[in-house]
All heavy atoms as a GROMACS GRO file, in nm:
protein
  409
    1MET      N    1   0.262  -0.292   1.438
    1MET     CA    2   0.281  -0.325   1.299
    1MET      C    3   0.148  -0.368   1.241
    1MET      O    4   0.070  -0.438   1.305
    1MET     CB    5   0.384  -0.436   1.283
    1MET     CG    6   0.396  -0.481   1.139
    1MET     SD    7   0.520  -0.606   1.110
    1MET     CE    8   0.665  -0.508   1.129
    2VAL      N    9   0.124  -0.326   1.117
    2VAL     CA   10   0.003  -0.363   1.044
    2VAL      C   11   0.047  -0.447   0.924
    2VAL      O   12   0.142  -0.412   0.855
    2VAL     CB   13  -0.074  -0.239   0.995
    2VAL    CG1   14  -0.193  -0.278   0.911
    2VAL    CG2   15  -0.117  -0.153   1.113
    3ILE      N   16  -0.023  -0.559   0.903
    3ILE     CA   17   0.006  -0.646   0.789
    3ILE      C   18  -0.119  -0.654   0.702
    3ILE      O   19  -0.225  -0.691   0.750
    3ILE     CB   20   0.049  -0.787   0.834
    3ILE    CG1   21   0.175  -0.777   0.920
    3ILE    CG2   22   0.070  -0.878   0.714
    3ILE    CD1   23   0.218  -0.907   0.982
    4GLY      N   24  -0.104  -0.617   0.575
    4GLY     CA   25  -0.213  -0.625   0.480
    4GLY      C   26  -0.190  -0.740   0.383
    4GLY      O   27  -0.078  -0.761   0.337
    5LEU      N   28  -0.294  -0.815   0.354
    5LEU     CA   29  -0.284  -0.930   0.264
    5LEU      C   30  -0.404  -0.928   0.171
    5LEU      O   31  -0.518  -0.919   0.217
    5LEU     CB   32  -0.282  -1.060   0.345
    5LEU     CG   33  -0.286  -1.190   0.267
    5LEU    CD1   34  -0.160  -1.206   0.184
    5LEU    CD2   35  -0.302  -1.308   0.362
    6GLY      N   36  -0.380  -0.936   0.042
    6GLY     CA   37  -0.492  -0.944  -0.051
    6GLY      C   38  -0.476  -0.853  -0.170
    6GLY      O   39  -0.365  -0.821  -0.212
    7GLY      N   40  -0.590  -0.811  -0.221
    7GLY     CA   41  -0.593  -0.726  -0.339
    7GLY      C   42  -0.591  -0.579  -0.302
    7GLY      O   43  -0.565  -0.542  -0.187
    8GLY      N   44  -0.621  -0.495  -0.398
    8GLY     CA   45  -0.609  -0.351  -0.382
    8GLY      C   46  -0.684  -0.293  -0.264
    8GLY      O   47  -0.628  -0.216  -0.186
    9SER      N   48  -0.810  -0.327  -0.247
    9SER     CA   49  -0.890  -0.269  -0.139
    9SER      C   50  -0.839  -0.311  -0.003
    9SER      O   51  -0.832  -0.228   0.089
    9SER     CB   52  -1.037  -0.310  -0.153
    9SER     OG   53  -1.091  -0.258  -0.272
   10SER      N   54  -0.800  -0.436   0.012
   10SER     CA   55  -0.747  -0.483   0.140
   10SER      C   56  -0.618  -0.411   0.176
   10SER      O   57  -0.597  -0.374   0.292
   10SER     CB   58  -0.719  -0.634   0.134
   10SER     OG   59  -0.836  -0.705   0.107
   11LEU      N   60  -0.534  -0.389   0.077
   11LEU     CA   61  -0.408  -0.320   0.102
   11LEU      C   62  -0.432  -0.173   0.134
   11LEU      O   63  -0.363  -0.115   0.219
   11LEU     CB   64  -0.315  -0.334  -0.018
   11LEU     CG   65  -0.280  -0.478  -0.057
   11LEU    CD1   66  -0.184  -0.479  -0.175
   11LEU    CD2   67  -0.223  -0.557   0.059
   12ASP      N   68  -0.532  -0.112   0.070
   12ASP     CA   69  -0.566   0.027   0.100
   12ASP      C   70  -0.617   0.042   0.243
   12ASP      O   71  -0.582   0.137   0.313
   12ASP     CB   72  -0.671   0.079   0.002
   12ASP     CG   73  -0.615   0.101  -0.137
   12ASP    OD1   74  -0.491   0.109  -0.152
   12ASP    OD2   75  -0.696   0.108  -0.232
   13VAL      N   76  -0.697  -0.052   0.289
   13VAL     CA   77  -0.748  -0.049   0.426
   13VAL      C   78  -0.632  -0.064   0.525
   13VAL      O   79  -0.627   0.006   0.627
   13VAL     CB   80  -0.856  -0.157   0.449
   13VAL    CG1   81  -0.889  -0.171   0.597
   13VAL    CG2   82  -0.981  -0.123   0.371
   14ALA      N   83  -0.538  -0.152   0.496
   14ALA     CA   84  -0.421  -0.169   0.584
   14ALA      C   85  -0.342  -0.039   0.594
   14ALA      O   86  -0.298   0.000   0.703
   14ALA     CB   87  -0.332  -0.282   0.533
   15LYS      N   88  -0.325   0.032   0.483
   15LYS     CA   89  -0.254   0.160   0.485
   15LYS      C   90  -0.329   0.261   0.571
   15LYS      O   91  -0.268   0.334   0.649
   15LYS     CB   92  -0.238   0.214   0.343
   15LYS     CG   93  -0.137   0.139   0.260
   15LYS     CD   94  -0.118   0.204   0.124
   15LYS     CE   95  -0.195   0.129   0.020
   15LYS     NZ   96  -0.176   0.182  -0.116
   16LEU      N   97  -0.460   0.265   0.557
   16LEU     CA   98  -0.542   0.357   0.635
   16LEU      C   99  -0.535   0.326   0.784
   16LEU      O  100  -0.519   0.416   0.867
   16LEU     CB  101  -0.687   0.353   0.586
   16LEU     CG  102  -0.783   0.452   0.646
   16LEU    CD1  103  -0.737   0.595   0.620
   16LEU    CD2  104  -0.923   0.429   0.592
   17VAL      N  105  -0.543   0.200   0.820
   17VAL     CA  106  -0.534   0.158   0.960
   17VAL      C  107  -0.399   0.198   1.018
   17VAL      O  108  -0.390   0.248   1.132
   17VAL     CB  109  -0.559   0.007   0.975
   17VAL    CG1  110  -0.521  -0.043   1.113
   17VAL    CG2  111  -0.704  -0.026   0.945
   18ALA      N  112  -0.291   0.177   0.942
   18ALA     CA  113  -0.157   0.210   0.989
   18ALA      C  114  -0.145   0.360   1.021
   18ALA      O  115  -0.072   0.398   1.112
   18ALA     CB  116  -0.053   0.169   0.886
   19VAL      N  117  -0.220   0.443   0.950
   19VAL     CA  118  -0.218   0.587   0.975
   19VAL      C  119  -0.311   0.624   1.090
   19VAL      O  120  -0.276   0.701   1.179
   19VAL     CB  121  -0.257   0.665   0.848
   19VAL    CG1  122  -0.285   0.810   0.878
   19VAL    CG2  123  -0.148   0.652   0.743
   20LEU      N  124  -0.432   0.570   1.090
   20LEU     CA  125  -0.535   0.615   1.184
   20LEU      C  126  -0.512   0.572   1.328
   20LEU      O  127  -0.558   0.640   1.420
   20LEU     CB  128  -0.673   0.565   1.139
   20LEU     CG  129  -0.732   0.634   1.017
   20LEU    CD1  130  -0.864   0.570   0.980
   20LEU    CD2  131  -0.750   0.783   1.043
   21ILE      N  132  -0.443   0.463   1.351
   21ILE     CA  133  -0.426   0.414   1.488
   21ILE      C  134  -0.359   0.518   1.578
   21ILE      O  135  -0.399   0.536   1.692
   21ILE     CB  136  -0.349   0.280   1.489
   21ILE    CG1  137  -0.441   0.170   1.442
   21ILE    CG2  138  -0.294   0.248   1.627
   21ILE    CD1  139  -0.379   0.034   1.435
   22ASN      N  140  -0.259   0.588   1.527
   22ASN     CA  141  -0.187   0.686   1.608
   22ASN      C  142  -0.223   0.830   1.575
   22ASN      O  143  -0.166   0.922   1.631
   22ASN     CB  144  -0.036   0.668   1.591
   22ASN     CG  145   0.014   0.543   1.659
   22ASN    OD1  146  -0.041   0.499   1.758
   22ASN    ND2  147   0.118   0.486   1.605
   23SER      N  148  -0.318   0.851   1.484
   23SER     CA  149  -0.348   0.986   1.436
   23SER      C  150  -0.465   1.047   1.513
   23SER      O  151  -0.557   0.978   1.555
   23SER     CB  152  -0.386   0.980   1.287
   23SER     OG  153  -0.420   1.108   1.241
   24GLU      N  154  -0.456   1.178   1.529
   24GLU     CA  155  -0.569   1.252   1.586
   24GLU      C  156  -0.647   1.325   1.477
   24GLU      O  157  -0.742   1.397   1.506
   24GLU     CB  158  -0.519   1.350   1.691
   24GLU     CG  159  -0.459   1.278   1.812
   24GLU     CD  160  -0.415   1.372   1.921
   24GLU    OE1  161  -0.455   1.490   1.918
   24GLU    OE2  162  -0.342   1.327   2.009
   25GLN      N  163  -0.607   1.306   1.351
   25GLN     CA  164  -0.677   1.369   1.238
   25GLN      C  165  -0.811   1.300   1.214
   25GLN      O  166  -0.823   1.180   1.230
   25GLN     CB  167  -0.594   1.358   1.111
   25GLN     CG  168  -0.473   1.447   1.105
   25GLN     CD  169  -0.399   1.429   0.974
   25GLN    OE1  170  -0.315   1.341   0.966
   25GLN    NE2  171  -0.433   1.509   0.876
   26ASP      N  172  -0.909   1.380   1.173
   26ASP     CA  173  -1.036   1.324   1.130
   26ASP      C  174  -1.017   1.254   0.996
   26ASP      O  175  -0.933   1.294   0.916
   26ASP     CB  176  -1.142   1.433   1.113
   26ASP     CG  177  -1.186   1.493   1.246
   26ASP    OD1  178  -1.180   1.420   1.347
   26ASP    OD2  179  -1.226   1.610   1.247
   27LEU      N  180  -1.097   1.152   0.972
   27LEU     CA  181  -1.088   1.078   0.847
   27LEU      C  182  -1.105   1.170   0.726
   27LEU      O  183  -1.031   1.160   0.629
   27LEU     CB  184  -1.191   0.965   0.846
   27LEU     CG  185  -1.192   0.874   0.724
   27LEU    CD1  186  -1.056   0.806   0.706
   27LEU    CD2  187  -1.301   0.770   0.736
   28GLN      N  188  -1.200   1.262   0.734
   28GLN     CA  189  -1.223   1.353   0.621
   28GLN      C  190  -1.104   1.443   0.593
   28GLN      O  191  -1.082   1.484   0.480
   28GLN     CB  192  -1.348   1.438   0.646
   28GLN     CG  193  -1.475   1.360   0.625
   28GLN     CD  194  -1.562   1.359   0.750
   28GLN    OE1  195  -1.523   1.410   0.853
   28GLN    NE2  196  -1.677   1.298   0.740
   29ALA      N  197  -1.023   1.472   0.694
   29ALA     CA  198  -0.906   1.558   0.676
   29ALA      C  199  -0.794   1.486   0.600
   29ALA      O  200  -0.700   1.550   0.553
   29ALA     CB  201  -0.855   1.605   0.811
   30LEU      N  202  -0.804   1.354   0.586
   30LEU     CA  203  -0.700   1.276   0.520
   30LEU      C  204  -0.720   1.264   0.370
   30LEU      O  205  -0.628   1.220   0.300
   30LEU     CB  206  -0.694   1.135   0.580
   30LEU     CG  207  -0.661   1.126   0.728
   30LEU    CD1  208  -0.672   0.982   0.776
   30LEU    CD2  209  -0.524   1.182   0.757
   31TYR      N  210  -0.837   1.300   0.319
   31TYR     CA  211  -0.864   1.286   0.175
   31TYR      C  212  -0.774   1.378   0.095
   31TYR      O  213  -0.763   1.497   0.125
   31TYR     CB  214  -1.010   1.316   0.142
   31TYR     CG  215  -1.106   1.209   0.187
   31TYR    CD1  216  -1.200   1.234   0.283
   31TYR    CD2  217  -1.099   1.082   0.132
   31TYR    CE1  218  -1.287   1.135   0.324
   31TYR    CE2  219  -1.186   0.983   0.173
   31TYR     CZ  220  -1.280   1.011   0.268
   31TYR     OH  221  -1.365   0.913   0.309
   32GLY      N  222  -0.706   1.324  -0.004
   32GLY     CA  223  -0.619   1.403  -0.090
   32GLY      C  224  -0.474   1.362  -0.074
   32GLY      O  225  -0.437   1.288   0.016
   33ILE      N  226  -0.392   1.411  -0.162
   33ILE     CA  227  -0.250   1.378  -0.162
   33ILE      C  228  -0.176   1.468  -0.064
   33ILE      O  229  -0.195   1.590  -0.063
   33ILE     CB  230  -0.192   1.394  -0.304
   33ILE    CG1  231  -0.261   1.293  -0.396
   33ILE    CG2  232  -0.041   1.373  -0.305
   33ILE    CD1  233  -0.229   1.312  -0.542
   34GLY      N  234  -0.092   1.407   0.019
   34GLY     CA  235  -0.009   1.483   0.112
   34GLY      C  236  -0.082   1.541   0.231
   34GLY      O  237  -0.034   1.634   0.294
   35LYS      N  238  -0.197   1.486   0.268
   35LYS     CA  239  -0.278   1.541   0.377
   35LYS      C  240  -0.248   1.477   0.512
   35LYS      O  241  -0.287   1.528   0.615
   35LYS     CB  242  -0.427   1.522   0.347
   35LYS     CG  243  -0.474   1.585   0.219
   35LYS     CD  244  -0.492   1.732   0.238
   35LYS     CE  245  -0.554   1.790   0.112
   35LYS     NZ  246  -0.607   1.921   0.133
   36VAL      N  247  -0.177   1.364   0.514
   36VAL     CA  248  -0.150   1.293   0.639
   36VAL      C  249  -0.036   1.361   0.712
   36VAL      O  250   0.068   1.390   0.655
   36VAL     CB  251  -0.115   1.145   0.612
   36VAL    CG1  252  -0.076   1.074   0.739
   36VAL    CG2  253  -0.231   1.075   0.545
   37SER      N  254  -0.056   1.386   0.841
   37SER     CA  255   0.053   1.439   0.922
   37SER      C  256   0.083   1.340   1.033
   37SER      O  257  -0.002   1.262   1.073
   37SER     CB  258   0.015   1.575   0.980
   37SER     OG  259  -0.093   1.562   1.070
   38GLY      N  260   0.206   1.341   1.080
   38GLY     CA  261   0.245   1.249   1.187
   38GLY      C  262   0.299   1.118   1.131
   38GLY      O  263   0.317   1.101   1.011
   39GLN      N  264   0.322   1.027   1.220
   39GLN     CA  265   0.381   0.898   1.186
   39GLN      C  266   0.273   0.792   1.174
   39GLN      O  267   0.170   0.797   1.239
   39GLN     CB  268   0.479   0.855   1.295
   39GLN     CG  269   0.598   0.948   1.310
   39GLN     CD  270   0.689   0.941   1.191
   39GLN    OE1  271   0.722   0.833   1.144
   39GLN    NE2  272   0.731   1.055   1.142
   40ARG      N  273   0.302   0.690   1.092
   40ARG     CA  274   0.214   0.574   1.084
   40ARG      C  275   0.287   0.456   1.146
   40ARG      O  276   0.407   0.459   1.165
   40ARG     CB  277   0.176   0.544   0.939
   40ARG     CG  278   0.292   0.500   0.854
   40ARG     CD  279   0.243   0.436   0.725
   40ARG     NE  280   0.348   0.415   0.631
   40ARG     CZ  281   0.438   0.316   0.636
   40ARG    NH1  282   0.434   0.230   0.735
   40ARG    NH2  283   0.530   0.303   0.545
   41LEU      N  284   0.212   0.352   1.177
   41LEU     CA  285   0.274   0.229   1.225
   41LEU      C  286   0.350   0.162   1.111
   41LEU      O  287   0.319   0.184   0.993
   41LEU     CB  288   0.165   0.133   1.274
   41LEU     CG  289   0.091   0.172   1.401
   41LEU    CD1  290  -0.015   0.067   1.434
   41LEU    CD2  291   0.186   0.188   1.518
   42PRO      N  292   0.448   0.080   1.143
   42PRO     CA  293   0.515   0.003   1.037
   42PRO      C  294   0.411  -0.080   0.961
   42PRO      O  295   0.316  -0.132   1.020
   42PRO     CB  296   0.612  -0.087   1.114
   42PRO     CG  297   0.634  -0.018   1.243
   42PRO     CD  298   0.505   0.053   1.275
   43LEU      N  299   0.431  -0.092   0.830
   43LEU     CA  300   0.332  -0.154   0.744
   43LEU      C  301   0.399  -0.253   0.650
   43LEU      O  302   0.500  -0.222   0.587
   43LEU     CB  303   0.261  -0.046   0.662
   43LEU     CG  304   0.166  -0.090   0.552
   43LEU    CD1  305   0.045  -0.161   0.612
   43LEU    CD2  306   0.123   0.030   0.469
   44ILE      N  307   0.342  -0.373   0.643
   44ILE     CA  308   0.383  -0.473   0.544
   44ILE      C  309   0.260  -0.507   0.463
   44ILE      O  310   0.159  -0.552   0.519
   44ILE     CB  311   0.439  -0.600   0.610
   44ILE    CG1  312   0.566  -0.568   0.689
   44ILE    CG2  313   0.466  -0.708   0.505
   44ILE    CD1  314   0.618  -0.686   0.768
   45ASN      N  315   0.265  -0.485   0.332
   45ASN     CA  316   0.155  -0.522   0.242
   45ASN      C  317   0.201  -0.637   0.154
   45ASN      O  318   0.305  -0.628   0.090
   45ASN     CB  319   0.113  -0.404   0.156
   45ASN     CG  320   0.004  -0.321   0.220
   45ASN    OD1  321  -0.065  -0.368   0.310
   45ASN    ND2  322  -0.014  -0.201   0.174
   46ILE      N  323   0.122  -0.743   0.151
   46ILE     CA  324   0.152  -0.862   0.071
   46ILE      C  325   0.041  -0.878  -0.032
   46ILE      O  326  -0.067  -0.926  -0.001
   46ILE     CB  327   0.163  -0.987   0.160
   46ILE    CG1  328   0.266  -0.964   0.270
   46ILE    CG2  329   0.197  -1.110   0.076
   46ILE    CD1  330   0.264  -1.069   0.379
   47PRO      N  331   0.066  -0.834  -0.157
   47PRO     CA  332  -0.039  -0.841  -0.258
   47PRO      C  333  -0.052  -0.981  -0.318
   47PRO      O  334   0.046  -1.055  -0.329
   47PRO     CB  335   0.009  -0.742  -0.364
   47PRO     CG  336   0.156  -0.742  -0.351
   47PRO     CD  337   0.186  -0.767  -0.206
   48HIS      N  338  -0.174  -1.016  -0.352
   48HIS     CA  339  -0.198  -1.136  -0.433
   48HIS      C  340  -0.331  -1.118  -0.503
   48HIS      O  341  -0.417  -1.044  -0.460
   48HIS     CB  342  -0.192  -1.265  -0.351
   48HIS     CG  343  -0.312  -1.288  -0.264
   48HIS    ND1  344  -0.429  -1.340  -0.312
   48HIS    CD2  345  -0.332  -1.266  -0.133
   48HIS    CE1  346  -0.516  -1.349  -0.212
   48HIS    NE2  347  -0.460  -1.305  -0.104
   49GLY      N  348  -0.343  -1.184  -0.615
   49GLY     CA  349  -0.466  -1.176  -0.692
   49GLY      C  350  -0.515  -1.315  -0.725
   49GLY      O  351  -0.463  -1.415  -0.675
   50ARG      N  352  -0.614  -1.322  -0.810
   50ARG     CA  353  -0.670  -1.452  -0.847
   50ARG      C  354  -0.566  -1.544  -0.911
   50ARG      O  355  -0.569  -1.664  -0.890
   50ARG     CB  356  -0.788  -1.435  -0.942
   50ARG     CG  357  -0.915  -1.402  -0.870
   50ARG     CD  358  -1.028  -1.407  -0.964
   50ARG     NE  359  -1.015  -1.292  -1.055
   50ARG     CZ  360  -1.091  -1.273  -1.160
   50ARG    NH1  361  -1.185  -1.358  -1.190
   50ARG    NH2  362  -1.073  -1.167  -1.236
   51ASP      N  363  -0.476  -1.488  -0.989
   51ASP     CA  364  -0.374  -1.570  -1.054
   51ASP      C  365  -0.287  -1.643  -0.952
   51ASP      O  366  -0.240  -1.753  -0.976
   51ASP     CB  367  -0.286  -1.487  -1.146
   51ASP     CG  368  -0.363  -1.440  -1.268
   51ASP    OD1  369  -0.464  -1.504  -1.302
   51ASP    OD2  370  -0.322  -1.338  -1.327
   52GLY      N  371  -0.265  -1.581  -0.838
   52GLY     CA  372  -0.184  -1.645  -0.733
   52GLY      C  373  -0.254  -1.759  -0.664
   52GLY      O  374  -0.193  -1.840  -0.595
   53LEU      N  375  -0.386  -1.770  -0.684
   53LEU     CA  376  -0.463  -1.876  -0.619
   53LEU      C  377  -0.492  -1.994  -0.712
   53LEU      O  378  -0.545  -2.096  -0.668
   53LEU     CB  379  -0.596  -1.819  -0.568
   53LEU     CG  380  -0.585  -1.708  -0.463
   53LEU    CD1  381  -0.724  -1.655  -0.431
   53LEU    CD2  382  -0.516  -1.757  -0.338
   54ARG      N  383  -0.460  -1.981  -0.839
   54ARG     CA  384  -0.489  -2.090  -0.935
   54ARG      C  385  -0.393  -2.205  -0.920
   54ARG      O  386  -0.276  -2.187  -0.893
   54ARG     CB  387  -0.479  -2.036  -1.078
   54ARG     CG  388  -0.593  -1.948  -1.117
   54ARG     CD  389  -0.587  -1.918  -1.264
   54ARG     NE  390  -0.686  -1.817  -1.294
   54ARG     CZ  391  -0.676  -1.735  -1.395
   54ARG    NH1  392  -0.573  -1.741  -1.477
   54ARG    NH2  393  -0.770  -1.645  -1.416
   55SER      N  394  -0.444  -2.322  -0.945
   55SER     CA  395  -0.361  -2.442  -0.947
   55SER      C  396  -0.317  -2.463  -1.091
   55SER      O  397  -0.397  -2.464  -1.182
   55SER     CB  398  -0.443  -2.561  -0.897
   55SER     OG  399  -0.371  -2.678  -0.914
   56HIS      N  400  -0.186  -2.482  -1.113
   56HIS     CA  401  -0.133  -2.500  -1.249
   56HIS      C  402  -0.095  -2.643  -1.271
   56HIS      O  403  -0.039  -2.711  -1.198
   56HIS     CB  404  -0.011  -2.410  -1.272
   56HIS     CG  405  -0.048  -2.265  -1.270
   56HIS    ND1  406  -0.104  -2.202  -1.378
   56HIS    CD2  407  -0.038  -2.173  -1.173
   56HIS    CE1  408  -0.124  -2.075  -1.348
   56HIS    NE2  409  -0.085  -2.056  -1.225
   0.00000   0.00000   0.00000
């Protein structure tokens, strides 16, 4: 299982890791929509931004 925490870039990296760990595809072959083949690991993404860190 892969857990991503943070903003957009952190969550994108978590998605990529979840795919690449079990994939034999080259990274360049994954660019584009619908290019991933095979299964990815289970993924939980927990988004938060600066507003979530402010004290009110």
